[in-house]
C-alpha positions, 0 to 999 in steps of 0.5 A: 362467660357465654362462651364458657357456658356454651363450651360446658353445654357442648361437653355435657351434650357430648357426655350424654351421647357417650353415656347413651352409647355406653347404655345401649352397648350395656343392653346389647351385652346383657341380651347376649349374656341372657342368650348364652345363659339360655344356651347353657341351660339347654346344654345342661338339660341335654347332658342330663337326658344323655346321662339318663339314657346311658343309665337305662342302657346299662340297666337293660344290659345288666338285665339281659345278663341276669336273664342269661344266668336264669336260663343257664341255672334252669338248664343246670337244674334240669340236668340235675333232676335228670341225673337224680332220676337216673341214679335213683333208677340205678339204685332201685336196680342195684337194690334188687341184686343180692350183696350190693348193700355197700353200693346201695349205701353209696348211692343213697348218700349221693342221692341225698346230697342232690336236694341240698345242691338243687335247693342252692341252685333254685335259691340262686335262680329265684334271686336272679329272677327277682333281680330281673323283675326289678330291672324290668320294673 
């Protein structure tokens, strides 16, 4: 009976050693898992940071396109203003000459269409300026 007891004690001792080893291995695995989770969280933050940087770059790119369009519209408006002044001068000159009533009427019709076109272009310019200020904000 004593030998059986000793045998059972040896088996219990061996089982305890195995359990202790498994417990230590479990702790190591949990520590590794924790480190991997921290690394995963860091990678997610880096990914989000890169996405924000890409979004900012896109906004600046669109903003420069809007700035370019604003400049183009400003130049176009200046051209139209100069063209209108030239036509008005020609109209004034033509009105002094007798027998030019038909030409004068055509010029008047042409000149009267400019404010509408300029208003449309100025509206577009205003929209682009507002969009640009929104991008820069």
